[in-house]
All heavy atoms as an XYZ file, in Angstrom:
827
protein
N     144.363    152.732    195.802
C     143.860    153.158    194.482
C     142.758    154.327    194.491
O     142.907    155.167    193.837
C     143.164    151.831    193.782
C     142.506    152.172    192.438
S     143.672    152.246    191.209
C     142.814    151.827    189.857
N     141.865    154.195    195.531
C     140.955    155.308    195.712
C     141.651    156.657    195.916
O     141.306    157.688    195.421
C     140.041    154.964    196.860
N     142.721    156.585    196.732
C     143.424    157.823    197.017
C     144.113    158.423    195.692
O     144.074    159.676    195.463
C     144.442    157.542    198.008
N     144.570    157.546    194.805
C     145.090    157.999    193.692
C     144.027    158.544    192.647
O     144.335    159.766    192.054
C     145.697    156.838    192.898
C     146.650    157.234    191.769
C     147.437    156.207    191.061
N     148.362    155.540    192.025
C     149.017    154.429    191.830
N     148.784    153.685    190.699
N     149.858    154.043    192.750
N     142.899    158.012    192.698
C     141.710    158.626    191.885
C     141.380    159.979    192.521
O     141.086    160.881    191.723
C     140.510    157.607    191.771
C     139.273    158.197    191.241
C     140.930    156.333    191.099
N     141.231    160.044    193.714
C     141.033    161.332    194.365
C     142.107    162.371    194.103
O     141.807    163.434    193.721
C     140.857    161.209    195.821
C     139.630    160.445    196.187
C     139.614    160.217    197.738
O     140.459    160.296    198.419
N     138.390    159.753    198.119
N     143.353    162.007    194.048
C     144.486    162.878    193.686
C     144.364    163.247    192.183
O     144.560    164.481    191.878
C     145.849    162.199    193.877
C     146.092    161.926    195.384
O     145.494    162.697    196.192
O     147.080    161.206    195.660
N     143.936    162.378    191.429
C     143.762    162.608    189.964
C     142.624    163.746    189.738
O     142.727    164.732    189.115
C     143.551    161.484    189.106
C     143.096    161.747    187.630
C     144.317    162.373    186.868
C     142.735    160.405    186.961
N     141.564    163.389    190.479
C     140.336    164.453    190.364
C     140.759    165.736    190.857
O     140.359    166.774    190.265
C     139.233    163.801    191.100
N     141.475    165.758    191.953
C     141.887    167.129    192.444
C     142.812    167.802    191.565
O     142.567    169.016    191.197
C     142.524    166.954    193.881
C     143.010    168.069    194.736
C     143.609    167.803    196.005
N     142.661    166.933    196.824
C     142.882    165.560    197.074
N     143.946    164.939    196.634
N     142.004    164.818    197.728
N     143.733    167.121    190.923
C     144.690    167.787    189.956
C     143.842    168.259    188.817
O     144.045    169.377    188.290
C     145.719    166.691    189.399
C     146.689    167.168    188.580
C     148.064    166.562    188.838
C     146.298    166.899    187.046
N     142.973    167.531    188.224
C     142.184    167.916    187.108
C     141.273    169.200    187.507
O     141.145    170.030    186.589
C     141.171    166.895    186.662
C     141.869    165.701    185.923
C     140.965    164.489    185.691
C     142.602    166.148    184.635
N     140.792    169.270    188.701
C     139.994    170.375    189.120
C     140.879    171.620    189.262
O     140.640    172.731    188.716
C     139.221    170.118    190.457
C     138.052    169.159    190.492
S     136.810    169.769    189.328
C     136.312    171.173    190.115
N     141.999    171.440    189.818
C     142.961    172.548    190.043
C     143.579    173.102    188.803
O     143.762    174.305    188.581
C     144.017    172.236    191.094
C     143.350    171.930    192.544
C     144.483    171.300    193.555
O     145.642    171.095    193.061
O     143.988    171.158    194.665
N     144.044    172.216    187.948
C     144.948    172.778    186.777
C     144.013    172.753    185.391
O     144.547    173.505    184.581
C     146.017    171.699    186.686
C     146.960    171.761    187.745
C     148.230    170.869    187.646
O     148.493    170.521    186.457
N     149.035    170.734    188.585
N     142.954    172.125    185.404
C     142.220    171.988    184.107
C     140.765    172.349    184.258
O     139.836    171.908    183.427
C     142.469    170.734    183.419
C     143.870    170.255    183.173
C     144.573    169.449    184.007
C     144.679    170.969    182.274
C     145.850    169.345    183.872
C     146.027    170.914    182.034
C     146.607    169.949    182.963
O     147.937    169.746    182.773
N     140.302    173.135    185.335
C     139.066    173.297    185.491
C     138.003    172.202    185.612
O     136.926    172.369    185.179
C     138.483    174.476    184.738
C     139.352    175.743    184.843
O     139.696    176.120    185.964
O     139.537    176.439    183.880
N     138.476    170.991    186.056
C     137.667    169.906    186.066
C     137.424    169.170    184.640
O     136.648    168.238    184.608
N     137.957    169.775    183.677
C     137.805    169.152    182.233
C     139.064    168.416    181.809
O     140.059    168.970    181.392
C     137.524    170.323    181.355
C     137.145    169.857    179.902
O     137.343    168.676    179.534
O     136.889    170.778    179.087
N     138.959    167.156    181.980
C     140.128    166.235    181.620
C     140.681    166.507    180.198
O     141.887    166.506    179.938
C     139.821    164.746    181.779
N     139.890    166.748    179.233
C     140.293    166.918    177.796
C     141.194    168.145    177.724
O     141.984    168.195    176.736
C     139.100    167.060    177.060
N     140.975    169.183    178.633
C     141.905    170.316    178.548
C     143.373    169.877    178.735
O     144.278    170.589    178.234
C     141.557    171.299    179.601
C     140.197    171.970    179.175
C     139.913    173.264    180.037
N     140.803    174.380    179.905
C     141.486    174.946    180.777
N     141.136    174.854    182.019
N     142.260    176.005    180.455
N     143.579    168.877    179.419
C     144.941    168.339    179.617
C     145.789    168.074    178.371
O     146.812    168.601    178.186
C     145.017    167.051    180.371
C     146.310    166.374    180.879
C     146.047    165.817    182.202
C     146.879    165.335    179.797
N     145.019    167.593    177.298
C     145.586    167.435    176.059
C     145.258    168.494    174.930
O     146.057    168.739    174.083
C     145.373    165.905    175.445
C     143.992    165.539    175.372
C     143.073    165.757    174.277
C     143.284    164.714    176.267
N     141.969    165.274    174.450
C     141.972    164.595    175.680
C     143.593    164.091    177.540
C     141.007    163.808    176.411
C     142.617    163.430    178.191
C     141.318    163.385    177.624
N     144.031    169.033    175.014
C     143.555    169.958    174.034
C     144.408    171.264    174.118
O     144.527    171.904    173.142
C     142.167    170.270    174.322
C     141.252    169.131    173.840
C     139.759    169.281    174.219
O     139.498    170.387    174.830
O     138.833    168.560    173.550
N     144.931    171.629    175.199
C     145.702    172.956    175.444
C     147.196    172.715    175.282
O     147.877    173.653    175.467
C     145.218    173.643    176.671
O     145.667    172.717    177.706
C     143.809    173.930    176.610
N     147.789    171.445    175.215
C     149.063    171.317    175.166
C     149.549    171.747    173.707
O     149.101    171.396    172.709
C     149.358    169.738    175.264
N     150.665    172.615    173.766
C     151.087    173.227    172.494
C     152.187    172.351    171.938
O     152.593    172.601    170.667
C     151.674    174.543    172.894
C     150.418    175.524    173.228
C     150.885    176.889    173.431
O     152.034    177.276    172.974
O     150.116    177.655    174.093
N     152.799    171.330    172.660
C     153.818    170.620    171.962
C     153.685    169.107    172.704
O     152.952    168.934    173.554
C     155.187    171.001    172.369
O     155.340    170.936    173.703
N     154.238    168.159    171.889
C     154.406    166.757    172.391
C     155.075    166.771    173.708
O     154.671    166.177    174.608
N     156.101    167.587    173.843
C     156.958    167.657    175.108
C     156.010    168.066    176.266
O     156.026    167.424    177.377
C     158.242    168.513    174.987
N     155.260    169.011    175.944
C     154.325    169.623    177.045
C     153.254    168.540    177.377
O     152.946    168.319    178.567
C     153.589    170.815    176.630
C     152.832    171.481    177.596
C     152.066    172.789    176.968
O     152.414    173.284    176.118
O     151.264    173.256    178.019
N     152.798    167.930    176.399
C     151.661    166.985    176.664
C     152.285    165.838    177.475
O     151.717    165.293    178.399
C     151.283    166.341    175.352
C     150.202    165.306    175.486
C     148.898    165.636    176.259
C     149.823    164.818    173.964
N     153.526    165.317    177.123
C     154.159    164.310    177.846
C     154.434    164.706    179.256
O     154.249    163.840    180.154
N     154.757    165.860    179.396
C     155.083    166.399    180.909
C     153.813    166.372    181.663
O     153.776    165.976    182.879
C     155.716    167.742    180.771
C     156.306    168.327    182.186
C     156.901    169.631    181.745
C     157.955    170.028    182.753
N     158.612    171.261    182.395
N     152.718    166.825    181.007
C     151.438    166.847    181.742
C     150.913    165.510    182.090
O     150.487    165.192    183.276
C     150.383    167.623    180.850
C     150.699    169.144    180.647
C     149.604    169.634    179.803
N     149.589    170.996    179.748
C     148.699    171.760    178.983
N     147.588    171.241    178.572
N     148.813    172.990    178.835
N     151.106    164.612    181.179
C     150.626    163.194    181.494
C     151.552    162.558    182.514
O     150.967    161.823    183.498
C     150.576    162.417    180.171
C     150.254    160.857    180.480
C     149.503    162.954    179.158
N     152.810    162.710    182.474
C     153.677    162.212    183.511
C     153.440    162.770    184.785
O     153.751    162.160    185.890
C     155.255    162.531    183.019
N     152.805    163.909    184.956
C     152.536    164.541    186.203
C     151.256    163.876    186.881
O     150.911    164.198    187.949
C     152.376    165.969    186.146
N     150.484    163.128    186.128
C     149.222    162.539    186.691
C     149.651    161.445    187.861
O     150.648    160.692    187.526
C     148.557    161.791    185.546
C     147.945    162.741    184.494
C     147.238    161.904    183.373
C     147.087    163.779    185.142
N     148.965    161.437    188.772
C     149.130    160.331    189.747
C     149.173    158.927    189.281
O     148.386    158.564    188.517
C     148.018    160.533    190.802
C     147.476    161.909    190.507
C     147.749    162.244    189.114
N     150.228    158.335    189.599
C     150.340    156.844    189.116
C     150.956    156.577    187.780
O     151.044    155.646    187.295
N     151.293    157.791    187.044
C     152.068    157.697    185.828
C     153.454    157.808    185.862
O     153.966    158.933    186.278
C     151.472    158.849    184.805
C     150.138    158.365    184.265
C     148.953    158.172    185.053
C     150.045    158.207    182.803
C     147.703    157.895    184.446
C     148.734    157.844    182.377
C     147.654    157.687    183.068
N     154.213    156.848    185.526
C     155.585    156.939    185.377
C     156.016    157.343    183.952
O     155.071    157.619    183.077
N     157.230    157.231    183.560
C     157.717    157.700    182.149
C     157.048    156.818    181.116
O     156.531    157.354    180.167
C     159.166    157.652    182.238
N     157.208    155.448    181.242
C     156.559    154.611    180.137
C     155.100    154.673    180.080
O     154.616    154.824    178.966
C     157.054    153.151    180.579
C     156.574    152.333    179.468
C     157.126    150.799    179.705
O     156.970    150.308    180.758
N     157.732    150.113    178.605
N     154.347    154.772    181.135
C     152.928    154.879    181.055
C     152.505    156.155    180.439
O     151.493    156.215    179.636
C     152.319    154.698    182.553
C     150.836    154.628    182.374
C     150.055    154.494    183.785
C     150.412    153.199    184.526
N     149.704    153.125    185.792
N     153.307    157.304    180.700
C     152.947    158.480    180.176
C     153.298    158.416    178.722
O     152.391    159.026    177.775
C     153.911    159.648    180.859
N     154.255    157.851    178.233
C     154.544    157.574    176.822
C     153.436    156.931    176.075
O     152.916    157.246    175.004
C     155.960    156.939    176.574
C     157.098    157.904    176.883
C     158.422    157.124    176.531
O     158.499    155.901    176.658
N     159.452    157.976    176.153
N     152.981    155.776    176.658
C     151.945    154.992    176.116
C     150.624    155.841    176.035
O     149.954    155.776    175.009
C     151.643    153.686    176.915
C     152.920    152.809    176.787
C     150.441    152.944    176.613
C     152.981    151.666    177.801
N     150.353    156.670    177.062
C     149.183    157.459    177.012
C     149.226    158.405    175.851
O     148.191    158.714    175.154
C     148.806    158.030    178.332
C     147.564    158.607    178.553
C     146.344    157.880    178.724
C     147.336    160.031    178.447
C     145.151    158.351    178.778
C     146.071    160.661    178.465
C     144.778    159.680    178.681
N     150.448    159.016    175.775
C     150.569    160.142    174.598
C     150.418    159.383    173.279
O     149.826    159.941    172.460
C     151.927    160.781    174.788
C     152.259    161.571    173.505
C     152.074    161.686    175.877
N     150.934    158.151    173.109
C     150.685    157.422    171.912
C     149.235    157.090    171.659
O     148.772    157.236    170.577
C     151.583    156.119    171.884
N     148.539    156.663    172.787
C     147.183    156.433    172.600
C     146.347    157.548    172.156
O     145.520    157.486    171.347
C     146.641    155.849    174.035
C     145.099    155.613    174.002
C     144.906    154.360    173.179
C     144.701    155.367    175.508
N     146.619    158.743    172.771
C     146.063    160.133    172.277
C     146.260    160.361    170.818
O     145.379    160.703    170.137
C     146.457    161.186    173.193
C     146.011    161.174    174.661
C     146.699    162.302    175.552
C     144.528    161.513    174.721
N     147.571    160.208    170.469
C     147.939    160.548    169.115
C     147.411    159.505    168.112
O     146.798    159.794    167.046
N     147.612    158.226    168.349
C     147.049    157.277    167.402
C     145.546    156.953    167.312
O     144.979    156.740    166.251
C     147.899    155.777    167.667
C     149.212    155.978    167.447
C     149.856    154.717    167.763
C     151.455    154.605    167.335
N     151.805    153.323    167.708
N     144.995    156.915    168.576
C     143.554    156.610    168.626
C     142.648    157.767    168.546
O     141.370    157.756    167.977
C     143.181    155.884    169.810
C     143.948    154.536    169.842
C     143.721    153.439    168.913
O     142.524    153.457    168.496
N     144.635    152.608    168.657
N     143.041    158.980    169.047
C     142.222    160.099    169.212
C     142.596    161.401    168.345
O     141.911    162.313    168.430
C     142.019    160.490    170.636
C     141.398    159.521    171.582
C     141.386    159.972    173.061
C     139.950    159.054    171.211
N     143.774    161.249    167.681
C     144.084    162.325    166.693
C     144.723    163.470    167.436
O     144.777    164.543    166.930
N     145.099    163.327    168.835
C     145.753    164.338    169.609
C     147.287    164.364    169.130
O     148.029    163.647    169.700
C     145.582    164.132    171.082
C     146.294    165.322    171.846
C     144.103    164.206    171.390
N     147.558    165.326    168.259
C     148.884    165.348    167.724
C     149.628    166.638    167.574
O     149.836    167.241    166.542
C     148.767    164.671    166.422
C     148.234    163.221    166.256
C     148.176    162.845    164.870
N     148.018    161.297    164.933
C     147.939    160.529    163.920
N     148.217    160.951    162.817
N     147.626    159.310    164.065
N     149.867    167.193    168.899
C     150.584    168.385    168.812
C     152.075    168.144    168.265
O     152.590    167.007    168.213
C     150.679    168.852    170.311
C     150.575    167.643    171.174
C     149.711    166.751    170.222
N     152.706    169.225    167.846
C     154.062    168.960    167.149
C     154.934    168.363    168.256
O     155.003    168.680    169.431
C     154.471    170.449    166.941
C     153.303    171.236    166.922
C     152.327    170.574    167.756
N     155.608    167.300    167.679
C     156.467    166.393    168.676
C     155.818    165.362    169.339
O     156.423    164.750    170.283
N     154.513    165.085    169.043
C     153.877    164.015    169.917
C     154.554    162.620    169.735
O     154.685    161.890    170.794
C     152.435    163.977    169.535
C     152.078    163.220    168.339
C     151.987    163.885    166.987
C     151.865    161.946    168.070
N     151.738    162.934    166.078
C     151.654    161.657    166.779
C     151.749    160.755    168.961
C     151.251    160.448    166.128
C     151.391    159.590    168.468
C     151.235    159.313    167.102
N     155.003    162.271    168.543
C     155.636    160.995    168.389
C     156.920    160.860    169.179
O     157.213    159.713    169.768
C     155.846    160.657    166.893
C     154.651    160.408    166.179
C     154.774    159.957    164.821
O     155.183    160.855    163.969
N     154.444    158.746    164.381
N     157.657    161.957    169.227
C     158.892    161.815    170.028
C     158.552    161.699    171.524
O     159.268    161.062    172.244
C     159.765    163.139    169.751
C     160.410    163.270    168.444
C     159.339    163.776    167.293
O     158.224    164.024    167.624
O     159.771    163.754    166.134
N     157.533    162.502    171.916
C     157.236    162.467    173.359
C     156.581    160.884    173.785
O     156.805    160.555    174.869
C     156.015    163.499    173.586
N     156.091    160.230    172.745
C     155.604    158.994    172.947
C     156.605    157.852    173.002
O     156.334    156.756    173.150
C     154.494    158.652    171.891
N     157.782    158.270    172.551
C     158.909    157.424    172.526
C     158.672    156.182    171.588
O     158.026    156.505    170.535
N     159.128    154.968    171.797
C     158.884    153.816    170.948
C     157.510    153.669    170.586
O     157.100    152.953    169.625
C     159.603    152.700    171.547
C     159.647    153.056    173.054
C     159.779    154.611    173.041
N     156.616    154.007    171.445
C     155.153    153.773    171.326
C     154.495    154.604    170.264
O     153.305    154.327    169.910
C     154.480    153.855    172.719
C     155.153    153.085    173.735
C     155.977    153.695    174.674
C     155.043    151.740    173.897
C     156.659    153.013    175.746
C     155.693    150.902    174.727
C     156.562    151.609    175.791
N     155.183    155.625    169.858
C     154.595    156.520    168.862
C     154.883    156.196    167.466
O     154.284    156.678    166.573
N     155.707    155.203    167.194
C     156.088    154.666    165.922
C     154.952    154.198    165.154
O     154.174    153.416    165.704
C     157.139    153.713    165.969
N     154.808    154.583    163.953
C     153.785    154.163    162.984
C     153.993    152.629    162.845
O     154.992    152.175    162.587
C     153.724    154.889    161.719
C     153.291    156.281    161.785
C     151.976    156.361    162.380
O     151.044    155.625    161.994
O     151.669    157.505    163.097
N     152.941    151.905    162.837
C     152.959    150.473    162.603
C     153.368    149.692    163.745
O     153.479    148.355    163.640
N     153.806    150.252    164.881
C     154.371    149.349    165.948
C     153.182    148.612    166.710
O     152.092    149.010    166.472
C     154.902    150.252    166.949
O     154.172    151.142    167.631
N     153.476    147.578    167.341
C     152.619    146.713    168.036
C     153.107    146.492    169.488
O     153.223    145.387    169.904
C     152.291    145.464    167.245
C     151.557    145.673    165.910
C     150.169    146.101    166.138
N     149.547    146.336    164.927
C     148.830    147.485    164.512
N     148.778    148.419    165.337
N     148.388    147.500    163.374
N     153.363    147.677    170.133
C     153.973    147.469    171.512
C     152.977    147.736    172.647
O     153.460    147.304    173.725
C     155.142    148.574    171.562
C     156.256    148.289    170.507
C     156.590    149.340    169.721
C     156.815    147.038    170.420
C     157.633    149.282    168.834
C     157.764    146.925    169.388
C     158.044    147.967    168.633
O     159.231    147.811    167.681
N     151.897    148.345    172.400
C     151.173    148.793    173.585
C     149.703    148.865    173.140
O     149.250    148.774    172.059
C     151.686    150.137    174.111
O     151.248    151.132    173.221
N     148.842    149.254    174.221
C     147.463    149.416    174.184
C     147.122    150.517    173.031
O     146.148    150.483    172.382
C     146.860    149.693    175.464
C     147.280    151.147    175.911
C     145.222    149.617    175.347
N     148.059    151.417    172.825
C     147.819    152.398    171.801
C     147.873    151.923    170.396
O     147.216    152.647    169.591
C     149.069    153.440    171.935
N     148.316    150.782    170.246
C     148.230    150.097    168.892
C     147.014    149.141    168.733
O     146.990    148.397    167.639
C     149.617    149.254    168.620
C     150.689    150.254    168.885
O     150.842    151.137    168.082
O     151.633    150.025    169.748
N     146.236    148.836    169.726
C     145.237    147.963    169.609
C     143.910    148.496    168.879
O     143.264    149.407    169.518
C     144.766    147.348    170.903
C     146.121    146.638    171.535
C     143.574    146.386    170.649
C     145.898    146.157    172.866
N     143.507    148.065    167.717
C     142.227    148.620    167.037
C     141.415    147.486    166.618
O     140.376    147.706    166.237
C     142.785    149.415    165.739
O     143.519    148.434    165.016
C     143.551    150.507    166.182
N     141.913    146.120    166.628
C     140.933    145.098    166.416
C     141.698    143.822    166.888
O     142.673    143.784    167.678
C     140.875    144.974    164.873
C     142.216    144.856    164.170
O     143.268    144.408    164.739
O     142.180    145.186    162.945
N     140.914    142.638    166.687
C     141.491    141.420    167.305
C     142.861    141.041    166.782
O     143.712    140.496    167.548
C     140.526    140.205    166.799
C     139.202    140.208    167.744
C     139.338    139.858    169.133
O     140.314    139.094    169.481
O     138.765    140.515    169.938
N     143.237    141.218    165.586
C     144.503    141.019    164.981
C     145.584    141.864    165.754
O     146.558    141.238    166.102
C     144.508    141.321    163.450
O     143.467    140.515    162.926
C     145.978    141.105    162.918
N     145.392    143.147    165.797
C     146.311    143.900    166.576
C     146.500    143.575    168.044
O     147.581    143.765    168.623
C     146.188    145.474    166.362
O     144.810    145.833    166.856
N     145.424    143.162    168.602
C     145.480    142.725    169.927
C     146.342    141.459    170.099
O     147.203    141.448    170.920
C     144.007    142.363    170.521
C     143.943    141.687    171.938
C     144.472    142.651    172.865
C     142.543    141.283    172.176
N     146.244    140.675    169.195
C     147.098    139.370    169.131
C     148.537    139.821    168.890
O     149.479    139.228    169.608
N     148.900    140.837    168.086
C     150.137    141.151    167.819
C     150.828    141.845    169.131
O     152.022    141.680    169.405
C     150.207    142.117    166.664
C     149.955    141.521    165.254
C     149.687    142.500    164.230
O     149.211    143.645    164.426
N     149.959    142.080    162.967
N     150.026    142.693    169.816
C     150.573    143.390    171.005
C     150.846    142.197    172.016
O     151.880    142.289    172.730
C     149.542    144.365    171.482
C     149.980    144.838    172.886
C     149.505    145.665    170.548
N     149.846    141.322    172.214
C     150.080    140.202    173.161
C     151.339    139.404    172.740
O     151.976    139.099    173.789
C     148.825    139.214    173.241
C     147.574    139.960    174.055
C     146.491    138.964    174.144
N     145.456    139.633    174.874
C     144.189    139.152    174.987
N     143.842    138.157    173.981
N     143.316    139.729    175.753
N     151.560    139.037    171.554
C     152.734    138.278    171.246
C     153.981    138.942    171.517
O     154.958    138.423    172.012
C     152.605    138.005    169.698
O     151.533    137.152    169.474
N     154.047    140.358    171.193
C     155.148    141.141    171.559
C     155.432    141.137    173.032
O     156.623    141.013    173.493
C     154.913    142.533    171.114
C     156.119    143.496    171.447
N     157.244    143.460    170.736
C     156.185    144.430    172.354
C     158.121    144.309    171.223
N     157.445    144.845    172.249
N     154.355    141.236    173.838
C     154.708    141.331    175.266
C     155.145    140.020    175.753
O     155.988    139.981    176.673
C     153.436    141.791    176.024
C     153.104    143.237    175.853
C     152.071    143.786    176.745
C     151.700    145.258    176.494
N     152.816    146.078    176.859
N     154.487    138.910    175.247
C     154.944    137.602    175.562
C     156.432    137.335    175.230
O     157.218    136.688    176.098
C     154.129    136.546    175.122
C     152.597    136.459    175.592
C     151.707    135.552    174.847
O     152.072    135.183    173.688
N     150.581    135.295    175.484
N     156.906    137.762    174.065
C     158.292    137.700    173.735
C     159.143    138.488    174.564
O     160.290    137.942    174.967
C     158.318    138.135    172.258
N     158.742    139.683    175.103
C     159.522    140.455    175.954
C     159.808    139.731    177.224
O     160.879    139.782    177.860
C     158.998    141.901    176.172
C     159.098    142.777    175.028
C     158.246    144.110    175.403
C     160.464    143.088    174.607
N     158.611    139.186    177.824
C     158.682    138.455    178.955
C     159.653    137.247    178.976
O     160.381    136.883    179.911
C     157.384    138.117    179.491
C     156.504    139.231    180.016
C     155.122    138.699    180.427
C     154.350    139.930    180.980
N     152.913    139.513    181.349
N     159.554    136.470    177.856
C     160.341    135.341    177.634
C     161.860    135.694    177.544
O     162.669    135.024    178.286
C     159.903    134.463    176.373
N     162.089    136.715    176.856
C     163.573    137.147    176.780
C     164.090    137.690    178.146
O     165.293    137.275    178.551
C     163.656    138.312    175.781
N     163.184    138.261    179.082
C     163.700    138.737    180.248
C     163.849    137.474    181.187
O     164.822    137.468    181.929
C     162.648    139.626    180.907
N     163.019    136.463    181.065
C     163.062    135.432    181.869
C     164.284    134.512    181.537
O     165.090    134.053    182.459
C     161.880    134.426    181.582
C     161.784    133.384    182.693
C     160.394    132.682    182.490
C     160.133    131.652    183.541
N     158.763    131.099    183.401
N     164.762    134.455    180.181
C     165.866    133.774    179.730
C     167.082    134.406    180.183
O     167.958    133.806    180.553
C     165.827    133.739    178.229
N     167.079    135.738    180.181
C     168.175    136.502    180.677
C     168.454    136.387    182.144
O     169.552    136.261    182.585
C     168.029    137.971    180.350
C     169.181    138.963    180.570
C     168.834    140.352    180.240
C     170.166    141.266    180.644
N     169.868    142.747    180.186
N     167.423    136.417    182.915
C     167.525    136.168    184.386
C     168.031    134.671    184.652
O     168.889    134.509    185.594
C     166.068    136.320    185.048
O     165.674    137.650    184.824
C     166.177    136.120    186.499
N     167.563    133.738    183.893
C     167.941    132.328    184.141
C     169.528    132.137    183.758
O     170.155    131.385    184.348
C     167.141    131.340    183.289
N     169.876    133.008    182.795
C     171.289    132.848    182.267
C     172.337    133.577    183.291
O     173.524    133.210    183.326
C     171.492    133.481    181.025
N     171.711    134.413    184.134
C     172.625    135.161    184.991
C     173.070    134.349    186.290
O     172.668    133.401    186.651
C     171.843    136.324    185.571
O     171.462    137.224    184.583
């Protein structure tokens, strides 16, 4: 984990002059933002989409195409990820959704 944090700090220094906000503030499109986030150490495709959704929904970072770059997590009103948590009610909705997904996956595995 420490190595990943060091890699992240190095990337931010080299590509964004040490200013993490430049990663999203200078992105001209959602596709570019998604690509930048996906390039972060430890970020796969799904985590990158969730982070783009979080930026868009919670922080107002909305370059053209941000919802498409966020995939299903960018949908208005969704309750799929941390990007959708704004209060206790939405936290419960996200938890319920994740529990339902786990139960469905478990049932599918048991049926195989």
